[in-house]
N, CA, C, O and the ligand as a Tripos MOL2 file, in Angstrom:
@<TRIPOS>MOLECULE
protein
  289   287    73     0     0
PROTEIN
NO_CHARGES

@<TRIPOS>ATOM
      1 N          51.5530   26.6000  361.1820 N.3       1 MET1
      2 CA         52.2690   27.8740  361.2910 C.3       1 MET1
      3 C          53.3160   27.9720  360.1800 C.2       1 MET1
      4 O          54.2130   27.1350  360.0840 O.2       1 MET1
      5 N          53.1950   28.9610  359.3780 N.am      2 ALA2
      6 CA         54.1380   29.1200  358.2740 C.3       2 ALA2
      7 C          55.3030   30.0100  358.6990 C.2       2 ALA2
      8 O          55.1280   31.0370  359.3550 O.2       2 ALA2
      9 N          56.4590   29.5910  358.3120 N.am      3 GLU3
     10 CA         57.6590   30.3380  358.6430 C.3       3 GLU3
     11 C          58.3680   30.6190  357.3230 C.2       3 GLU3
     12 O          58.6020   29.7020  356.5360 O.2       3 GLU3
     13 N          58.7030   31.8560  357.0830 N.am      4 ARG4
     14 CA         59.3410   32.1650  355.8080 C.3       4 ARG4
     15 C          60.8520   31.9860  355.9070 C.2       4 ARG4
     16 O          61.5230   32.5800  356.7510 O.2       4 ARG4
     17 N          61.3470   31.1600  355.0270 N.am      5 VAL5
     18 CA         62.7910   30.9500  354.9840 C.3       5 VAL5
     19 C          63.2780   31.1200  353.5540 C.2       5 VAL5
     20 O          62.4950   31.1130  352.6030 O.2       5 VAL5
     21 N          64.5790   31.2710  353.4290 N.am      6 TYR6
     22 CA         65.1550   31.4590  352.1070 C.3       6 TYR6
     23 C          65.2650   30.1360  351.3630 C.2       6 TYR6
     24 O          65.8160   29.1640  351.8800 O.2       6 TYR6
     25 N          64.7370   30.1080  350.1470 N.am      7 CYS7
     26 CA         64.8670   28.9190  349.3060 C.3       7 CYS7
     27 C          65.9050   29.2010  348.2320 C.2       7 CYS7
     28 O          65.7320   30.1150  347.4260 O.2       7 CYS7
     29 N          66.9940   28.4170  348.2140 N.am      8 PRO8
     30 CA         68.0530   28.6430  347.2170 C.3       8 PRO8
     31 C          67.5740   28.3740  345.7930 C.2       8 PRO8
     32 O          68.1500   28.8760  344.8280 O.2       8 PRO8
     33 N          66.5350   27.5920  345.6790 N.am      9 ASN9
     34 CA         65.9940   27.2610  344.3620 C.3       9 ASN9
     35 C          65.1580   28.4180  343.8150 C.2       9 ASN9
     36 O          65.2980   28.7970  342.6520 O.2       9 ASN9
     37 N          64.2920   28.9750  344.6580 N.am     10 CYS10
     38 CA         63.4420   30.1050  344.2530 C.3      10 CYS10
     39 C          64.1990   31.4290  344.3520 C.2      10 CYS10
     40 O          63.8010   32.4240  343.7450 O.2      10 CYS10
     41 N          65.2820   31.4360  345.1110 N.am     11 ARG11
     42 CA         66.0790   32.6310  345.3630 C.3      11 ARG11
     43 C          65.2650   33.7450  346.0080 C.2      11 ARG11
     44 O          65.4170   34.9210  345.6770 O.2      11 ARG11
     45 N          64.3980   33.3480  346.9350 N.am     12 GLU12
     46 CA         63.6580   34.3380  347.7150 C.3      12 GLU12
     47 C          63.1190   33.6890  348.9890 C.2      12 GLU12
     48 O          63.2180   32.4770  349.1800 O.2      12 GLU12
     49 N          62.5430   34.5320  349.8570 N.am     13 LEU13
     50 CA         61.9210   34.0090  351.0720 C.3      13 LEU13
     51 C          60.5950   33.3870  350.6830 C.2      13 LEU13
     52 O          59.7890   33.9960  349.9790 O.2      13 LEU13
     53 N          60.3810   32.1740  351.1460 N.am     14 VAL14
     54 CA         59.1890   31.4370  350.7320 C.3      14 VAL14
     55 C          58.4550   30.8520  351.9300 C.2      14 VAL14
     56 O          59.0220   30.7080  353.0130 O.2      14 VAL14
     57 N          57.1950   30.5200  351.7230 N.am     15 GLU15
     58 CA         56.4360   29.7670  352.7220 C.3      15 GLU15
     59 C          56.9020   28.3260  352.6450 C.2      15 GLU15
     60 O          57.1890   27.8110  351.5640 O.2      15 GLU15
     61 N          56.9750   27.6800  353.8020 N.am     16 THR16
     62 CA         57.4020   26.2830  353.8050 C.3      16 THR16
     63 C          56.4210   25.4540  354.6170 C.2      16 THR16
     64 O          55.6180   25.9800  355.3880 O.2      16 THR16
     65 N          56.5070   24.1710  354.4280 N.am     17 ARG17
     66 CA         55.7190   23.2600  355.2500 C.3      17 ARG17
     67 C          56.6290   22.1260  355.7080 C.2      17 ARG17
     68 O          57.6700   21.8560  355.1100 O.2      17 ARG17
     69 N          56.2060   21.4750  356.7840 N.am     18 MET18
     70 CA         56.9720   20.3420  357.2920 C.3      18 MET18
     71 C          56.3820   19.0610  356.7230 C.2      18 MET18
     72 O          55.1660   18.9020  356.6120 O.2      18 MET18
     73 N          57.2710   18.1690  356.3720 N.am     19 GLU19
     74 CA         56.8270   16.9130  355.7990 C.3      19 GLU19
     75 C          57.5320   15.7750  356.5290 C.2      19 GLU19
     76 O          58.7290   15.8470  356.8100 O.2      19 GLU19
     77 N          56.7800   14.7340  356.8290 N.am     20 SER20
     78 CA         57.3850   13.5620  357.4500 C.3      20 SER20
     79 C          57.5640   12.4850  356.3920 C.2      20 SER20
     80 O          56.6530   12.1870  355.6200 O.2      20 SER20
     81 N          58.7250   11.9260  356.3770 N.am     21 ARG21
     82 CA         58.9530   10.8220  355.4470 C.3      21 ARG21
     83 C          60.0440    9.9180  355.9840 C.2      21 ARG21
     84 O          60.8770   10.3200  356.7970 O.2      21 ARG21
     85 N          60.0130    8.6920  355.5070 N.am     22 VAL22
     86 CA         61.0270    7.7450  355.9540 C.3      22 VAL22
     87 C          62.2560    7.8840  355.0600 C.2      22 VAL22
     88 O          62.1800    7.7820  353.8350 O.2      22 VAL22
     89 N          63.3830    8.1200  355.7140 N.am     23 GLU23
     90 CA         64.6420    8.2120  354.9850 C.3      23 GLU23
     91 C          65.6080    7.2100  355.5850 C.2      23 GLU23
     92 O          65.4700    6.8100  356.7420 O.2      23 GLU23
     93 N          66.5750    6.8130  354.8010 N.am     24 THR24
     94 CA         67.5890    5.9300  355.3760 C.3      24 THR24
     95 C          68.8590    6.7280  355.6210 C.2      24 THR24
     96 O          69.3250    7.4890  354.7740 O.2      24 THR24
     97 N          69.3940    6.5210  356.8100 N.am     25 TYR25
     98 CA         70.6270    7.2020  357.2000 C.3      25 TYR25
     99 C          71.6970    6.1660  357.4370 C.2      25 TYR25
    100 O          71.4460    5.1610  358.1030 O.2      25 TYR25
    101 N          72.8710    6.3830  356.9150 N.am     26 PRO26
    102 CA         73.9540    5.4360  357.1870 C.3      26 PRO26
    103 C          74.5180    5.6580  358.5820 C.2      26 PRO26
    104 O          74.9990    6.7460  358.9000 O.2      26 PRO26
    105 N          74.4560    4.6160  359.4180 N.am     27 VAL27
    106 CA         75.0480    4.6680  360.7500 C.3      27 VAL27
    107 C          76.0530    3.5440  360.8510 C.2      27 VAL27
    108 O          75.6870    2.3720  360.7700 O.2      27 VAL27
    109 N          77.2950    3.8810  361.0250 N.am     28 LYS28
    110 CA         78.3770    2.8890  361.1330 C.3      28 LYS28
    111 C          78.2890    1.8430  360.0210 C.2      28 LYS28
    112 O          78.3930    0.6440  360.2810 O.2      28 LYS28
    113 N          78.1030    2.2910  358.8130 N.am     29 GLY29
    114 CA         78.1060    1.4050  357.6660 C.3      29 GLY29
    115 C          76.8120    0.6590  357.4230 C.2      29 GLY29
    116 O          76.7330   -0.1910  356.5360 O.2      29 GLY29
    117 N          75.7850    0.9800  358.2220 N.am     30 GLU30
    118 CA         74.5000    0.3160  358.0520 C.3      30 GLU30
    119 C          73.4280    1.3370  357.7220 C.2      30 GLU30
    120 O          73.3850    2.4110  358.3220 O.2      30 GLU30
    121 N          72.5540    1.0060  356.7630 N.am     31 ASP31
    122 CA         71.4620    1.9190  356.4380 C.3      31 ASP31
    123 C          70.3240    1.7280  357.4290 C.2      31 ASP31
    124 O          69.7550    0.6430  357.5490 O.2      31 ASP31
    125 N          70.0100    2.7950  358.1290 N.am     32 VAL32
    126 CA         68.9740    2.7400  359.1580 C.3      32 VAL32
    127 C          67.7810    3.5990  358.7130 C.2      32 VAL32
    128 O          67.9360    4.7880  358.4360 O.2      32 VAL32
    129 N          66.5860    2.9820  358.6460 N.am     33 PRO33
    130 CA         65.4100    3.7710  358.2800 C.3      33 PRO33
    131 C          64.9790    4.6480  359.4460 C.2      33 PRO33
    132 O          64.9340    4.1970  360.5900 O.2      33 PRO33
    133 N          64.6660    5.8860  359.1530 N.am     34 VAL34
    134 CA         64.2660    6.8030  360.2100 C.3      34 VAL34
    135 C          63.1530    7.7080  359.6970 C.2      34 VAL34
    136 O          63.1520    8.1290  358.5400 O.2      34 VAL34
    137 N          62.2010    7.9990  360.5920 N.am     35 SER35
    138 CA         61.1120    8.8920  360.2220 C.3      35 SER35
    139 C          61.5990   10.3350  360.3590 C.2      35 SER35
    140 O          61.6310   10.8920  361.4560 O.2      35 SER35
    141 N          61.9730   10.9200  359.2390 N.am     36 ALA36
    142 CA         62.5750   12.2490  359.2470 C.3      36 ALA36
    143 C          61.5320   13.3350  359.0000 C.2      36 ALA36
    144 O          60.5520   13.1250  358.2860 O.2      36 ALA36
    145 N          61.7640   14.4990  359.6040 N.am     37 THR37
    146 CA         60.9360   15.6510  359.3130 C.3      37 THR37
    147 C          61.7710   16.5990  358.4560 C.2      37 THR37
    148 O          62.8680   17.0050  358.8410 O.2      37 THR37
    149 N          61.2390   16.9370  357.3060 N.am     38 VAL38
    150 CA         61.9770   17.8280  356.4150 C.3      38 VAL38
    151 C          61.1520   19.0760  356.0940 C.2      38 VAL38
    152 O          59.9220   19.0460  356.1060 O.2      38 VAL38
    153 N          61.8530   20.1650  355.8090 N.am     39 ARG39
    154 CA         61.1990   21.4110  355.4380 C.3      39 ARG39
    155 C          61.1130   21.4700  353.9110 C.2      39 ARG39
    156 O          62.1070   21.2830  353.2090 O.2      39 ARG39
    157 N          59.9180   21.7300  353.4230 N.am     40 VAL40
    158 CA         59.7190   21.7350  351.9790 C.3      40 VAL40
    159 C          59.1960   23.1060  351.5390 C.2      40 VAL40
    160 O          58.3210   23.6820  352.1850 O.2      40 VAL40
    161 N          59.7350   23.6140  350.4450 N.am     41 CYS41
    162 CA         59.3180   24.9010  349.8930 C.3      41 CYS41
    163 C          57.9290   24.7800  349.2590 C.2      41 CYS41
    164 O          57.6710   23.8670  348.4740 O.2      41 CYS41
    165 N          57.0360   25.7160  349.6120 N.am     42 GLU42
    166 CA         55.6900   25.6910  349.0410 C.3      42 GLU42
    167 C          55.7090   26.1360  347.5870 C.2      42 GLU42
    168 O          54.8000   25.8210  346.8190 O.2      42 GLU42
    169 N          56.7450   26.8660  347.2170 N.am     43 GLY43
    170 CA         56.8380   27.3800  345.8540 C.3      43 GLY43
    171 C          57.2610   26.3310  344.8470 C.2      43 GLY43
    172 O          56.5690   26.0950  343.8570 O.2      43 GLY43
    173 N          58.4040   25.7000  345.1000 N.am     44 CYS44
    174 CA         58.9600   24.7720  344.1090 C.3      44 CYS44
    175 C          58.8890   23.3190  344.5620 C.2      44 CYS44
    176 O          59.1190   22.4120  343.7630 O.2      44 CYS44
    177 N          58.5710   23.0860  345.8460 N.am     45 GLY45
    178 CA         58.4490   21.7150  346.3330 C.3      45 GLY45
    179 C          59.7650   21.0480  346.6570 C.2      45 GLY45
    180 O          59.8010   19.8530  346.9500 O.2      45 GLY45
    181 N          60.8480   21.8050  346.6080 N.am     46 GLU46
    182 CA         62.1590   21.2430  346.9150 C.3      46 GLU46
    183 C          62.3950   21.2370  348.4230 C.2      46 GLU46
    184 O          61.8460   22.0560  349.1590 O.2      46 GLU46
    185 N          63.2220   20.2970  348.8600 N.am     47 ASP47
    186 CA         63.6130   20.2820  350.2680 C.3      47 ASP47
    187 C          64.5120   21.4830  350.5480 C.2      47 ASP47
    188 O          65.3410   21.8650  349.7220 O.2      47 ASP47
    189 N          64.3330   22.0630  351.7220 N.am     48 ILE48
    190 CA         65.2290   23.1230  352.1490 C.3      48 ILE48
    191 C          65.9700   22.6320  353.3710 C.2      48 ILE48
    192 O          65.3580   22.2000  354.3470 O.2      48 ILE48
    193 N          67.2870   22.6980  353.3180 N.am     49 PHE49
    194 CA         68.0960   22.1790  354.4110 C.3      49 PHE49
    195 C          67.8180   22.9530  355.6950 C.2      49 PHE49
    196 O          67.8590   24.1830  355.7120 O.2      49 PHE49
    197 N          67.5370   22.2260  356.7610 N.am     50 ASP50
    198 CA         67.2970   22.8260  358.0690 C.3      50 ASP50
    199 C          68.1810   22.1080  359.0730 C.2      50 ASP50
    200 O          67.9890   20.9260  359.3570 O.2      50 ASP50
    201 N          69.1500   22.8350  359.6040 N.am     51 GLU51
    202 CA         70.1480   22.2180  360.4680 C.3      51 GLU51
    203 C          69.5210   21.5400  361.6890 C.2      51 GLU51
    204 O          69.9060   20.4290  362.0540 O.2      51 GLU51
    205 N          68.5500   22.2160  362.3180 N.am     52 ARG52
    206 CA         67.9430   21.6510  363.5230 C.3      52 ARG52
    207 C          67.2270   20.3490  363.2170 C.2      52 ARG52
    208 O          67.3470   19.3760  363.9610 O.2      52 ARG52
    209 N          66.4760   20.3320  362.1100 N.am     53 LEU53
    210 CA         65.7440   19.1230  361.7230 C.3      53 LEU53
    211 C          66.7100   18.0110  361.3680 C.2      53 LEU53
    212 O          66.4790   16.8450  361.6880 O.2      53 LEU53
    213 N          67.7950   18.3820  360.7010 N.am     54 ASP54
    214 CA         68.7780   17.3980  360.2760 C.3      54 ASP54
    215 C          69.4510   16.7480  361.4810 C.2      54 ASP54
    216 O          69.6760   15.5380  361.4990 O.2      54 ASP54
    217 N          69.7680   17.5610  362.4870 N.am     55 GLU55
    218 CA         70.3830   17.0370  363.7070 C.3      55 GLU55
    219 C          69.4420   16.0730  364.4090 C.2      55 GLU55
    220 O          69.8500   15.0190  364.8970 O.2      55 GLU55
    221 N          68.1670   16.4600  364.4500 N.am     56 ARG56
    222 CA         67.1610   15.6360  365.1060 C.3      56 ARG56
    223 C          67.0540   14.2770  364.3940 C.2      56 ARG56
    224 O          66.9700   13.2330  365.0410 O.2      56 ARG56
    225 N          67.0590   14.3060  363.0780 N.am     57 THR57
    226 CA         66.9640   13.0790  362.2970 C.3      57 THR57
    227 C          68.1530   12.1690  362.5730 C.2      57 THR57
    228 O          68.0210   10.9490  362.6710 O.2      57 THR57
    229 N          69.3110   12.7940  362.6930 N.am     58 LEU58
    230 CA         70.5320   12.0350  362.9600 C.3      58 LEU58
    231 C          70.4540   11.3450  364.3150 C.2      58 LEU58
    232 O          70.8480   10.1870  364.4510 O.2      58 LEU58
    233 N          69.9430   12.0630  365.3210 N.am     59 VAL59
    234 CA         69.7770   11.4980  366.6680 C.3      59 VAL59
    235 C          68.8260   10.3030  366.6070 C.2      59 VAL59
    236 O          69.0910    9.2590  367.2030 O.2      59 VAL59
    237 N          67.7210   10.4650  365.8840 N.am     60 LEU60
    238 CA         66.7500    9.3760  365.7440 C.3      60 LEU60
    239 C          67.3800    8.1650  365.0600 C.2      60 LEU60
    240 O          67.1090    7.0240  365.4340 O.2      60 LEU60
    241 N          68.2120    8.4130  364.0690 N.am     61 ALA61
    242 CA         68.8690    7.3240  363.3460 C.3      61 ALA61
    243 C          69.7850    6.5340  364.2740 C.2      61 ALA61
    244 O          69.8280    5.3050  364.2140 O.2      61 ALA61
    245 N          70.5160    7.2410  365.1300 N.am     62 TYR62
    246 CA         71.4030    6.5590  366.0680 C.3      62 TYR62
    247 C          70.6130    5.7620  367.0960 C.2      62 TYR62
    248 O          71.0030    4.6610  367.4840 O.2      62 TYR62
    249 N          69.4760    6.3480  367.5380 N.am     63 GLU63
    250 CA         68.6230    5.6310  368.4900 C.3      63 GLU63
    251 C          68.0980    4.3400  367.8730 C.2      63 GLU63
    252 O          68.0890    3.2860  368.5080 O.2      63 GLU63
    253 N          67.6610    4.4490  366.6230 N.am     64 GLU64
    254 CA         67.1320    3.2880  365.9170 C.3      64 GLU64
    255 C          68.2210    2.2260  365.7450 C.2      64 GLU64
    256 O          67.9700    1.0290  365.8900 O.2      64 GLU64
    257 N          69.4170    2.6840  365.4390 N.am     65 TYR65
    258 CA         70.5490    1.7810  365.2630 C.3      65 TYR65
    259 C          70.8150    1.0070  366.5530 C.2      65 TYR65
    260 O          71.0080   -0.2080  366.5300 O.2      65 TYR65
    261 N          70.8230    1.7280  367.6810 N.am     66 ARG66
    262 CA         71.0740    1.0790  368.9790 C.3      66 ARG66
    263 C          69.9700    0.0800  369.3030 C.2      66 ARG66
    264 O          70.2370   -1.0040  369.8210 O.2      66 ARG66
    265 N          68.7260    0.4510  368.9940 N.am     67 LYS67
    266 CA         67.5950   -0.4490  369.2330 C.3      67 LYS67
    267 C          67.7930   -1.7610  368.4760 C.2      67 LYS67
    268 O          67.6130   -2.8570  369.0090 O.2      67 LYS67
    269 N          68.1750   -1.5940  367.1990 N.am     68 ARG68
    270 CA         68.3620   -2.7690  366.3540 C.3      68 ARG68
    271 C          69.4760   -3.6730  366.8620 C.2      68 ARG68
    272 O          69.4220   -4.8940  366.7150 O.2      68 ARG68
    273 N          70.4700   -3.0620  367.4530 N.am     69 LYS69
    274 CA         71.6000   -3.8350  367.9430 C.3      69 LYS69
    275 C          71.3640   -4.3190  369.3680 C.2      69 LYS69
    276 O          72.2110   -4.9970  369.9490 O.2      69 LYS69
    277 N          70.2050   -3.9650  369.9280 N.am     70 GLY70
    278 CA         69.9040   -4.3800  371.2930 C.3      70 GLY70
    279 C          70.8180   -3.7170  372.3140 C.2      70 GLY70
    280 O          71.1880   -4.3190  373.3230 O.2      70 GLY70
    281 N          71.1670   -2.4930  372.0400 N.am     71 LEU71
    282 CA         72.1110   -1.8090  372.9310 C.3      71 LEU71
    283 C          71.4240   -0.9910  374.0270 C.2      71 LEU71
    284 O          72.0710   -0.2100  374.7250 O.2      71 LEU71
    285 N          70.1090   -1.1780  374.1720 N.am     72 TYR72
    286 CA         69.4290   -0.4550  375.2460 C.3      72 TYR72
    287 C          69.3920   -1.2720  376.5330 C.2      72 TYR72
    288 O          68.8550   -0.8120  377.5400 O.2      72 TYR72
    289 ZN         61.5280   27.0640  346.3800 Zn       73 ZN73
@<TRIPOS>BOND
     1     1     2 1
     2     2     3 1
     3     3     4 2
     4     3     5 am
     5     5     6 1
     6     6     7 1
     7     7     8 2
     8     7     9 am
     9     9    10 1
    10    10    11 1
    11    11    12 2
    12    11    13 am
    13    13    14 1
    14    14    15 1
    15    15    16 2
    16    15    17 am
    17    17    18 1
    18    18    19 1
    19    19    20 2
    20    19    21 am
    21    21    22 1
    22    22    23 1
    23    23    24 2
    24    23    25 am
    25    25    26 1
    26    26    27 1
    27    27    28 2
    28    27    29 am
    29    29    30 1
    30    30    31 1
    31    31    32 2
    32    31    33 am
    33    33    34 1
    34    34    35 1
    35    35    36 2
    36    35    37 am
    37    37    38 1
    38    38    39 1
    39    39    40 2
    40    39    41 am
    41    41    42 1
    42    42    43 1
    43    43    44 2
    44    43    45 am
    45    45    46 1
    46    46    47 1
    47    47    48 2
    48    47    49 am
    49    49    50 1
    50    50    51 1
    51    51    52 2
    52    51    53 am
    53    53    54 1
    54    54    55 1
    55    55    56 2
    56    55    57 am
    57    57    58 1
    58    58    59 1
    59    59    60 2
    60    59    61 am
    61    61    62 1
    62    62    63 1
    63    63    64 2
    64    63    65 am
    65    65    66 1
    66    66    67 1
    67    67    68 2
    68    67    69 am
    69    69    70 1
    70    70    71 1
    71    71    72 2
    72    71    73 am
    73    73    74 1
    74    74    75 1
    75    75    76 2
    76    75    77 am
    77    77    78 1
    78    78    79 1
    79    79    80 2
    80    79    81 am
    81    81    82 1
    82    82    83 1
    83    83    84 2
    84    83    85 am
    85    85    86 1
    86    86    87 1
    87    87    88 2
    88    87    89 am
    89    89    90 1
    90    90    91 1
    91    91    92 2
    92    91    93 am
    93    93    94 1
    94    94    95 1
    95    95    96 2
    96    95    97 am
    97    97    98 1
    98    98    99 1
    99    99   100 2
   100    99   101 am
   101   101   102 1
   102   102   103 1
   103   103   104 2
   104   103   105 am
   105   105   106 1
   106   106   107 1
   107   107   108 2
   108   107   109 am
   109   109   110 1
   110   110   111 1
   111   111   112 2
   112   111   113 am
   113   113   114 1
   114   114   115 1
   115   115   116 2
   116   115   117 am
   117   117   118 1
   118   118   119 1
   119   119   120 2
   120   119   121 am
   121   121   122 1
   122   122   123 1
   123   123   124 2
   124   123   125 am
   125   125   126 1
   126   126   127 1
   127   127   128 2
   128   127   129 am
   129   129   130 1
   130   130   131 1
   131   131   132 2
   132   131   133 am
   133   133   134 1
   134   134   135 1
   135   135   136 2
   136   135   137 am
   137   137   138 1
   138   138   139 1
   139   139   140 2
   140   139   141 am
   141   141   142 1
   142   142   143 1
   143   143   144 2
   144   143   145 am
   145   145   146 1
   146   146   147 1
   147   147   148 2
   148   147   149 am
   149   149   150 1
   150   150   151 1
   151   151   152 2
   152   151   153 am
   153   153   154 1
   154   154   155 1
   155   155   156 2
   156   155   157 am
   157   157   158 1
   158   158   159 1
   159   159   160 2
   160   159   161 am
   161   161   162 1
   162   162   163 1
   163   163   164 2
   164   163   165 am
   165   165   166 1
   166   166   167 1
   167   167   168 2
   168   167   169 am
   169   169   170 1
   170   170   171 1
   171   171   172 2
   172   171   173 am
   173   173   174 1
   174   174   175 1
   175   175   176 2
   176   175   177 am
   177   177   178 1
   178   178   179 1
   179   179   180 2
   180   179   181 am
   181   181   182 1
   182   182   183 1
   183   183   184 2
   184   183   185 am
   185   185   186 1
   186   186   187 1
   187   187   188 2
   188   187   189 am
   189   189   190 1
   190   190   191 1
   191   191   192 2
   192   191   193 am
   193   193   194 1
   194   194   195 1
   195   195   196 2
   196   195   197 am
   197   197   198 1
   198   198   199 1
   199   199   200 2
   200   199   201 am
   201   201   202 1
   202   202   203 1
   203   203   204 2
   204   203   205 am
   205   205   206 1
   206   206   207 1
   207   207   208 2
   208   207   209 am
   209   209   210 1
   210   210   211 1
   211   211   212 2
   212   211   213 am
   213   213   214 1
   214   214   215 1
   215   215   216 2
   216   215   217 am
   217   217   218 1
   218   218   219 1
   219   219   220 2
   220   219   221 am
   221   221   222 1
   222   222   223 1
   223   223   224 2
   224   223   225 am
   225   225   226 1
   226   226   227 1
   227   227   228 2
   228   227   229 am
   229   229   230 1
   230   230   231 1
   231   231   232 2
   232   231   233 am
   233   233   234 1
   234   234   235 1
   235   235   236 2
   236   235   237 am
   237   237   238 1
   238   238   239 1
   239   239   240 2
   240   239   241 am
   241   241   242 1
   242   242   243 1
   243   243   244 2
   244   243   245 am
   245   245   246 1
   246   246   247 1
   247   247   248 2
   248   247   249 am
   249   249   250 1
   250   250   251 1
   251   251   252 2
   252   251   253 am
   253   253   254 1
   254   254   255 1
   255   255   256 2
   256   255   257 am
   257   257   258 1
   258   258   259 1
   259   259   260 2
   260   259   261 am
   261   261   262 1
   262   262   263 1
   263   263   264 2
   264   263   265 am
   265   265   266 1
   266   266   267 1
   267   267   268 2
   268   267   269 am
   269   269   270 1
   270   270   271 1
   271   271   272 2
   272   271   273 am
   273   273   274 1
   274   274   275 1
   275   275   276 2
   276   275   277 am
   277   277   278 1
   278   278   279 1
   279   279   280 2
   280   279   281 am
   281   281   282 1
   282   282   283 1
   283   283   284 2
   284   283   285 am
   285   285   286 1
   286   286   287 1
   287   287   288 2
@<TRIPOS>SUBSTRUCTURE
     1 MET1         2 RESIDUE 1 A MET
     2 ALA2         6 RESIDUE 1 A ALA
     3 GLU3        10 RESIDUE 1 A GLU
     4 ARG4        14 RESIDUE 1 A ARG
     5 VAL5        18 RESIDUE 1 A VAL
     6 TYR6        22 RESIDUE 1 A TYR
     7 CYS7        26 RESIDUE 1 A CYS
     8 PRO8        30 RESIDUE 1 A PRO
     9 ASN9        34 RESIDUE 1 A ASN
    10 CYS10       38 RESIDUE 1 A CYS
    11 ARG11       42 RESIDUE 1 A ARG
    12 GLU12       46 RESIDUE 1 A GLU
    13 LEU13       50 RESIDUE 1 A LEU
    14 VAL14       54 RESIDUE 1 A VAL
    15 GLU15       58 RESIDUE 1 A GLU
    16 THR16       62 RESIDUE 1 A THR
    17 ARG17       66 RESIDUE 1 A ARG
    18 MET18       70 RESIDUE 1 A MET
    19 GLU19       74 RESIDUE 1 A GLU
    20 SER20       78 RESIDUE 1 A SER
    21 ARG21       82 RESIDUE 1 A ARG
    22 VAL22       86 RESIDUE 1 A VAL
    23 GLU23       90 RESIDUE 1 A GLU
    24 THR24       94 RESIDUE 1 A THR
    25 TYR25       98 RESIDUE 1 A TYR
    26 PRO26      102 RESIDUE 1 A PRO
    27 VAL27      106 RESIDUE 1 A VAL
    28 LYS28      110 RESIDUE 1 A LYS
    29 GLY29      114 RESIDUE 1 A GLY
    30 GLU30      118 RESIDUE 1 A GLU
    31 ASP31      122 RESIDUE 1 A ASP
    32 VAL32      126 RESIDUE 1 A VAL
    33 PRO33      130 RESIDUE 1 A PRO
    34 VAL34      134 RESIDUE 1 A VAL
    35 SER35      138 RESIDUE 1 A SER
    36 ALA36      142 RESIDUE 1 A ALA
    37 THR37      146 RESIDUE 1 A THR
    38 VAL38      150 RESIDUE 1 A VAL
    39 ARG39      154 RESIDUE 1 A ARG
    40 VAL40      158 RESIDUE 1 A VAL
    41 CYS41      162 RESIDUE 1 A CYS
    42 GLU42      166 RESIDUE 1 A GLU
    43 GLY43      170 RESIDUE 1 A GLY
    44 CYS44      174 RESIDUE 1 A CYS
    45 GLY45      178 RESIDUE 1 A GLY
    46 GLU46      182 RESIDUE 1 A GLU
    47 ASP47      186 RESIDUE 1 A ASP
    48 ILE48      190 RESIDUE 1 A ILE
    49 PHE49      194 RESIDUE 1 A PHE
    50 ASP50      198 RESIDUE 1 A ASP
    51 GLU51      202 RESIDUE 1 A GLU
    52 ARG52      206 RESIDUE 1 A ARG
    53 LEU53      210 RESIDUE 1 A LEU
    54 ASP54      214 RESIDUE 1 A ASP
    55 GLU55      218 RESIDUE 1 A GLU
    56 ARG56      222 RESIDUE 1 A ARG
    57 THR57      226 RESIDUE 1 A THR
    58 LEU58      230 RESIDUE 1 A LEU
    59 VAL59      234 RESIDUE 1 A VAL
    60 LEU60      238 RESIDUE 1 A LEU
    61 ALA61      242 RESIDUE 1 A ALA
    62 TYR62      246 RESIDUE 1 A TYR
    63 GLU63      250 RESIDUE 1 A GLU
    64 GLU64      254 RESIDUE 1 A GLU
    65 TYR65      258 RESIDUE 1 A TYR
    66 ARG66      262 RESIDUE 1 A ARG
    67 LYS67      266 RESIDUE 1 A LYS
    68 ARG68      270 RESIDUE 1 A ARG
    69 LYS69      274 RESIDUE 1 A LYS
    70 GLY70      278 RESIDUE 1 A GLY
    71 LEU71      282 RESIDUE 1 A LEU
    72 TYR72      286 RESIDUE 1 A TYR
    73 ZN73       289 GROUP 0 **** ****
């Protein structure tokens, strides 16, 4: 399902796709690898910031951090 969002790079509404990739997020001074979902512009291929996706990634990073520390 394509959703048109504004791309600051293309300066117009563009088709986007979701991409999964491993990113590292700093949690309490530690780099935690997390499988992030990012929105990518079909026009220029640049990442487009998506607040909801970013929040979700952050939650996953904290979960991963707790797992690593055996805090479950
Ligand atoms: Zn673009």
